[in-house]
Every structure is written in structure tokens, then in C-alpha cells.
N, C-alpha and C positions, 0 to 999 in steps of 0.2 A: 336504517331506522324505519319504523312503521309510519305509514302515511299520516295517521292522526297525530303522531309526535311531531312530524315536520310541520303540519298545519298549525298545531298549537304553538310551536316555537316561533313560526313566522308571525303569528298574531302577537305573541308575547313581546317580540322585538319592536313591534309597532305600538305596543301599549294598548292593544285592543282586547286582550283576553279578559273574559268575565266568567264568573262561576257557571252561568248558564251554558257557556261554550263547552265546558268540561262535561256537564251533564248530558249534553247533546252528542258530544264526540264519542265518549266511551261506549255507550250502548250501540251506537251505529257501527263502530268498529267490530264489536262482538257479534252483532247480527250478520254483518257481511262475512265474517270469518266462519260462522256457523253455516251460512248458506253455501260458502265455497266448499267446506268440508263435506256437507251433505251431498252436494252435486258430485264430488269426486267419488264418494262411497257408492252412490246410486248409479252414477254414470248416465243419468237421464237428462240433466240440464246442461246446456252449453254455457259458456261465459256470457254470451250475448243474451240468452234467456234470463240469466241471473240479473244482469244489468237492467233489462227491461222490467223485470219484476220489482227490482229495487226502485227504479224510477217511478213506476206506477204507485208503489206504496208511498213514496215521498210526495208525489203529486196529490194523492188523496189526503195526506197529512196537511199539505199546504192549502188545499181547498177548504178543509175543515177550519184551519186557523184563519183563513180569509173570512169565512162566515162568522167566526167569533169576533173578529175585528169590526166587521160591518155592524154586528149587533151592539157592540160597545159604543161605536160612533153614533148609532141611532139613539141609544140610551142617553149619551152625553148631549146629543142634540135636544132631546126632550127635556133634560135637566136645564140646559141653558135657556130654552124657550120659556120655562117656568120662572126664571129669575127676573 
């Protein structure tokens, strides 16, 4: 079975599966599959380079999300200060 299916099934057993998990999981699986196919066709990138590229893109996504969370917390802090 595919890794995303195993991941989803393990979460489902623990009752942790949410709709956002599915939305995150499927595109990720497709992106990685496309990257693997492209590397095999081109023969330019090794598996390690693919993983590093994927990790870098995930890190950038997480940093952007962190920035959004900080902005939300600042906004909420301003709102509570006004109360």
C-alpha cells in the first residue's frame, strides 16, 4: 500500500483523521510522485537531492504558516487589549 494510505489508516485507527489531513496528504503524494518520475526521466537528480528539495519547500511552507500564526496572535492580542 501507498505510504499516504498507511499514514491515513494509522490516524483513522486513532480517531485523529480530519478533512484537512486528506487535503494535505493527497497533493503531497502526487507532488512527490511527479518529482520521482521527472528525476527518473531526466536522470539529473538523485533521491537525496529530491528529498532535500522537498524538505526545503516544506520548510518554506512552515515558515510562512508560522508567520501567519504570529500575525493572528498579534491581532488577537490587540483585540483583547481593547476589551
